[in-house]
C-alpha positions in Angstrom: -9.3 17.2 -6.2 -6.4 16.6 -8.6 -5.2 13.3 -10.9 -1.3 12.8 -10.1 0.6 11.8 -13.2 2.9 8.8 -12.7 5.7 7.9 -14.7 4.9 4.1 -16.6 6.7 1.5 -15.4 6.8 -2.6 -17.3 5.7 -4.9 -14.4 7.8 -7.7 -16.4 10.9 -5.8 -15.4 9.8 -7.2 -11.6 9.1 -10.4 -11.9 12.5 -11.6 -11.7 11.3 -10.8 -7.6 8.6 -12.9 -7.6 7.9 -16.6 -7.6 5.9 -18.7 -9.9 2.9 -19.6 -7.5 2.6 -15.5 -7.0 2.7 -14.6 -10.6 0.2 -17.1 -11.3 -2.2 -15.3 -8.5 -1.3 -12.2 -9.7 -2.3 -12.8 -13.7 -5.5 -14.7 -12.1 -6.7 -12.0 -10.1 -6.1 -8.9 -13.2 -8.0 -11.4 -15.3 -10.8 -11.9 -12.8 -10.7 -7.8 -11.8 -10.8 -6.4 -15.3 -13.8 -3.9 -15.4 -13.3 -2.5 -12.1 -12.1 0.8 -11.2 -10.2 2.1 -8.8 -9.0 5.6 -6.5 -6.6 5.9 -4.8 -6.6 8.7 -2.5 -4.1 10.9 0.0 -3.0 14.0 1.2 -0.1 15.0 -1.1 1.7 13.7 -4.1 5.5 14.5 -2.8 7.3 14.0 0.2 6.2 11.4 3.2 6.1 7.4 2.8 2.6 7.5 1.1 3.6 9.2 -2.0 6.0 7.7 -2.4 4.2 4.0 -2.2 1.5 5.5 -5.0 4.9 6.1 -7.1 5.2 2.8 -7.9 2.5 0.9 -6.9 0.2 3.1 -9.3 2.5 2.7 -12.6 2.9 -1.6 -11.8 -0.7 -1.8 -11.4 -1.5 -0.2 -14.6 0.6 -1.8 -16.6 -0.8 -5.4 -15.1 -3.8 -4.2 -16.7 -5.7 -2.4 -13.5 -7.6 0.4 -14.1 -6.5 2.9 -11.1 -6.4 6.4 -10.8 -4.4 8.5 -7.7 -5.5 11.5 -6.7 -4.6 13.9 -3.8 -6.7 16.5 -2.1 -6.7 20.0 -2.0 -6.2 21.9 1.2 -4.7 25.1 2.8 -2.2 25.6 5.7 -5.0 25.6 8.2 -6.0 22.1 7.4 -2.4 20.8 7.1 -1.9 21.9 10.4 -4.7 20.4 11.9 -4.6 17.3 10.3 -1.1 16.5 11.6 -2.1 17.2 15.1 -4.6 14.4 14.4 -1.7 12.2 13.0 0.0 12.7 16.1 -3.2 12.6 18.2 -3.9 9.4 16.7 -0.7 7.9 17.8 -0.5 8.5 21.4 0.2 12.4 21.4 -1.8 14.2 24.3 -4.4 17.0 24.0 -7.7 18.0 23.2 -9.7 18.7 19.7 -11.0 21.5 19.3 -14.3 22.3 17.8 -13.0 24.8 15.3 -10.4 22.1 14.4 -13.4 19.6 14.1 -15.0 22.8 11.7 -11.9 23.3 10.0 -11.3 19.2 9.2 -14.9 18.9 8.1 -15.0 21.9 5.8 -12.0 20.7 4.0 -13.4 17.0 3.2 -16.9 18.5 2.7 -15.5 19.8 -0.2 -13.3 17.7 -1.6 -16.4 15.0 -1.5 -17.9 18.0 -3.8 -15.3 16.7 -6.5 -16.4 13.0 -6.6 -20.5 13.4 -7.6 -19.7 12.3 -11.3 -17.1 9.8 -10.4 -17.6 6.5 -11.0 -15.0 4.0 -9.4 -15.6 0.6 -8.4 -13.0 0.7 -5.5 -12.3 3.8 -3.7 -8.7 3.5 -1.8 -8.9 6.2 1.4 -5.1 6.9 2.5 -4.8 8.0 6.2 -6.7 10.8 8.1 -6.5 13.6 6.6 -9.5 12.7 3.7 -11.3 10.0 5.6 -14.3 11.7 6.1 -14.6 12.5 2.5 -17.1 8.8 3.1 -19.6 10.6 4.9 -20.3 13.7 2.2 -20.4 11.2 -1.0 -23.1 10.3 -2.8 -24.1 6.6 -2.0 -23.0 4.4 -5.1 -24.9 0.3 -4.6 -21.0 -0.9 -6.6 -18.7 1.5 -4.7 -16.2 -0.3 -1.8 -14.5 1.9 0.1 -11.5 1.3 1.4 -9.9 3.1 4.6 -5.7 2.4 4.4 -3.9 3.5 8.0 -0.4 4.0 7.8 -0.2 4.7 11.1 0.6 3.6 14.5 -2.8 4.1 16.0 -2.2 0.7 18.9 -3.0 3.6 21.5 -4.5 6.4 20.4 -5.8 9.8 22.2 -9.1 8.4 22.3 -10.8 12.1 21.8 -9.0 12.3 18.3 -9.9 8.3 17.8 -13.6 8.6 19.0 -14.1 11.3 16.0 -12.2 9.9 13.5 -14.3 6.4 14.4 -17.4 7.7 13.6 -16.5 7.6 9.5 -13.5 4.8 9.7 -16.3 1.9 10.9 -18.8 3.5 7.5 -15.8 1.8 5.2 -16.4 -1.4 3.6 -12.9 -2.8 4.5 -9.9 -1.6 6.3 -6.3 -2.3 5.8 -3.9 -1.5 8.6 0.0 -2.6 9.0 -0.5 -5.1 12.1 -3.2 -6.6 14.8 -1.4 -4.3 17.2 -2.8 -0.9 15.7 -6.2 -1.9 15.5 -7.9 -0.2 18.7 -8.8 -2.5 20.7 -12.9 -3.6 20.3 -13.0 -1.5 16.9 -15.6 -3.3 15.2 -14.3 -2.8 11.6 -15.9 -4.7 8.1 -12.9 -7.0 5.7 -9.8 -6.0 8.5 -6.9 -6.9 5.9 -3.1 -6.5 7.0 -0.7 -4.8 4.6 3.1 -3.8 5.4 4.4 -1.2 3.0 6.8 -2.1 0.8 9.9 -0.6 -1.0 10.7 -0.5 -4.9 13.4 -2.2 -5.8 14.2 -0.9 -9.2 13.4 2.8 -8.3 16.1 5.1 -8.1 16.1 5.2 -4.0 16.5 0.9 -4.4 18.7 -0.1 -7.5 22.3 -0.5 -7.0 25.1 1.8 -6.2 28.6 0.8 -6.4 30.2 1.8 -3.1 32.5 4.0 -4.2 29.9 6.1 -6.2 27.9 6.8 -3.6 31.0 7.8 -1.5 31.0 10.3 -4.2 27.3 11.8 -3.9 27.8 11.8 -0.1 31.3 13.6 -0.3 28.9 16.3 -2.1 27.4 16.9 1.8 30.6 17.4 3.3 31.1 13.4 4.3 35.1 12.1 4.3 34.6 8.2 2.9 37.9 7.5 5.3 35.5 7.4 8.9 32.2 6.2 9.6 29.4 7.2 9.3 25.8 6.4 10.9 22.9 8.3 9.3 19.4 8.8 9.9 17.2 9.2 7.2 13.4 10.3 8.2 11.5 13.4 8.2 11.5 16.2 10.3 9.5 14.7 13.0 9.5 14.4 17.3 8.5 10.9 16.4 11.5 10.0 14.6 13.6 11.5 17.9 16.5 13.0 15.5 17.0 14.8 18.9 17.8 11.0 20.3 20.1 10.7 17.3 22.2 13.0 17.7 22.5 12.5 21.6 23.1 8.6 20.4 26.5 10.1 17.8 27.5 12.1 20.7 28.3 9.3 23.3 29.7 7.4 20.3 31.9 10.5 19.7 33.6 9.5 22.8 35.0 6.2 22.1 35.3 6.9 17.9 36.0 10.7 17.4 36.2 10.3 14.1 33.0 9.4 13.5 30.0 11.9 11.4 26.6 11.3 11.6 24.1 12.4 8.7 20.4 13.1 8.9 18.8 13.6 5.7 15.4 14.4 5.4 13.0 15.3 3.1 10.1 18.1 3.8 6.4 17.5 2.2 3.7 20.1 1.6 1.5 18.2 4.7 4.1 19.0 7.1 4.2 22.4 8.5 4.8 21.5 12.1 8.3 19.5 10.0 10.3 22.9 9.6 9.9 23.9 13.5 11.0 20.3 14.6 14.0 20.5 11.5 14.8 24.1 13.2 15.1 22.3 16.5 17.3 19.1 15.0 20.2 22.2 13.7 19.9 23.9 17.0 20.8 21.0 19.2 23.5 19.6 15.8 25.2 23.5 17.0 28.4 23.9 15.3 29.8 20.5 15.1 30.3 19.6 11.8 30.8 15.8 11.9 26.6 16.5 12.2 25.5 17.2 8.4 21.6 18.2 8.0 20.6 18.1 4.9 17.2 18.0 3.0 15.0 17.9 -0.8 15.5 21.8 -0.3 19.2 21.5 -0.5 20.4 19.1 -2.6 18.5 15.9 -1.5 16.5 13.3 -3.9 16.1 9.9 -4.0 19.5 9.4 -5.6 21.0 10.9 -2.3 19.4 9.3 -0.2 20.4 5.5 -1.5 23.9 7.2 -1.3 23.3 7.8 1.8 22.0 4.5 2.9 25.0 2.8 1.2 27.4 4.5 2.4 26.6 4.5 5.6 27.8 1.8 8.1 24.9 1.8 10.5 22.2 3.4 9.7 19.9 4.2 12.8 15.5 4.8 12.9 15.2 5.8 16.6 11.4 6.1 16.3 9.3 6.8 19.1 6.3 5.2 17.7 6.2 4.3 13.9 3.6 3.0 11.4 6.7 1.4 9.3 9.3 3.3 9.5 10.0 2.4 5.4 13.4 3.4 5.4 14.0 0.3 7.2 13.4 -1.6 4.5 15.2 0.5 1.8 18.6 0.2 3.8 18.0 -3.4 4.6 17.9 -4.0 1.1 21.2 -2.6 0.4 22.7 -4.6 3.2 23.5 -2.1 5.2 22.4 -2.7 8.7 19.8 -1.3 10.8 19.2 -0.1 14.5 15.5 0.7 15.3 13.3 1.7 17.9 11.6 -1.2 19.6 8.0 0.3 18.3 5.7 -0.5 15.5 6.5 -1.7 12.5 10.4 -1.4 13.1 10.0 -5.1 15.4 8.4 -6.5 11.6 11.8 -5.9 9.8 14.3 -6.1 11.8 15.2 -9.6 13.3 17.3 -8.4 16.1 21.2 -9.5 16.3 20.5 -11.1 13.1 20.0 -7.6 10.3 20.3 -5.3 12.5 18.8 -4.6 16.4 16.1 -3.2 18.3 17.1 -0.5 20.9 14.7 1.0 23.6 17.0 4.0 24.8 19.8 6.1 23.3 22.4 4.5 25.9 21.2 0.9 23.9 21.7 2.2 21.1 24.9 3.7 21.5 26.2 0.6 22.8 24.7 -1.6 19.4 26.5 1.5 17.0 29.6 1.0 19.1 29.5 -2.7 18.7 28.8 -3.1 15.0 31.5 -0.6 14.6 33.8 -2.3 16.4 33.0 -5.4 14.7 33.1 -5.3 11.3 33.0 -9.1 10.5 29.6 -9.2 12.5 28.3 -6.6 9.8 29.1 -7.9 7.3 27.3 -11.1 8.0 24.1 -8.6 8.6 24.2 -7.7 5.6 23.0 -11.1 3.4 20.5 -11.3 5.9 18.8 -8.2 5.6 18.6 -7.9 1.4 16.4 -11.2 1.4 14.5 -10.6 4.4 13.0 -7.5 2.0 12.7 -9.8 -1.3 10.3 -12.1 0.8 8.3 -9.7 2.8 8.7 -5.9 1.8 8.9 -5.6 -2.3 5.9 -3.4 -3.7 5.2 -7.1 -5.8 4.1 -8.1 -2.5 1.9 -5.0 -1.5 -0.1 -5.5 -5.0 -0.8 -8.5 -4.8 -2.1 -8.5 -1.3 -4.1 -5.3 -2.6 -5.6 -7.0 -5.6 -6.3 -9.9 -3.1 -9.2 -7.4 -1.0 -10.6 -6.6 -4.5 -11.0 -9.7 -5.4 -12.4 -10.6 -1.8 -15.1 -7.8 -1.9 -15.9 -8.0 -5.4 -16.9 -12.0 -5.5 -17.5 -12.4 -1.1 -19.2 -15.8 -2.1 -16.0 -17.5 -4.1 -13.3 -18.8 -1.9 -10.0 -17.4 -3.3 -8.2 -20.6 -3.1 -10.5 -22.6 -5.0 -11.6 -20.1 -7.1 -7.6 -20.9 -8.8 -7.7 -24.6 -8.2 -10.2 -24.6 -10.7 -8.3 -22.3 -13.1 -5.3 -24.4 -13.4 -7.5 -27.6 -14.4 -8.8 -25.5 -17.3 -5.3 -25.5 -18.7 
């Protein structure tokens, strides 16, 4: 396994986003958890929402005084191809689980577990299916608590894949899902906790950009600032439905010929299927030069994503299944109305008709795009509501708070958190 080096962050810069009660609780939790060591483990340090969240959360936890490390597992293409299938099947895609895939999956988990034999951590947080079987090959230590964090929508999984993974998940001391709907009915899991993903409001991707600055950046990719722009920021994945987004654009184009579409994506090291779907997307776009398909391989980084989310008139997140969809919160934070698929975690973020719209079909999505393009006052009304929604519910500060509460609960199961706070307050 590889230890990930993170850039230093100062938590004091983030106190402006939290209220006094939350600030007190955070300081209390850090004090009570002193001496506890935490390991975060996932598949990759770059590309995809999990890595991005950890790049913000880990250094902020460190600055608070939490002893936390971030590790990534080792694997080759054969492993990542298989775990991409796991990802899709756990979100409901049909398909059998071959014996060869099981052998390869377990082989890499066992190999990675061998790096852990001399570890000493109190909490080991495993993110998503790729490293979930590490717990099967661990050297059991009495003080260790293992936590599985599921970032995907497992509400209606492929049962063969779920049943295989479940025998590992059930061994964990706690499990974290994004929402109640994602817990498979009948699952007998310990200490189920719900944590919505979050954004870092001071990261390059989310710091405020002036509109003219954002337009200057998007202009480098051929976007005309004088014409309406709709964008989707996502990995190239069948569940994100970039082909459906192009179909939406084509309907809108008939009514608003000047409209432009940007499909902005990041190609991740653990997503070989993404390249195949990128090529499918390019074929669907064809020779329409008002469709821009851009990735981290032709100049897209966090600043450029920020610029597209800021400069767009409307952001789409037309997912068919979605664990959360962090790009929704990112765009809402910038005050840009979002039209999203009426699925999964997107429903937690978009207040229909207030901060954007939830849609079920290509045609409905196109109608809502046209409605906002033709009613700029309505779009303006959504901007402030969108930003406030994110401030209250989807910033990284809240994510850290919920994680620390879970660590406290596992460390002191006999203690009542609220009573402990009251006791502490009376000492001041």
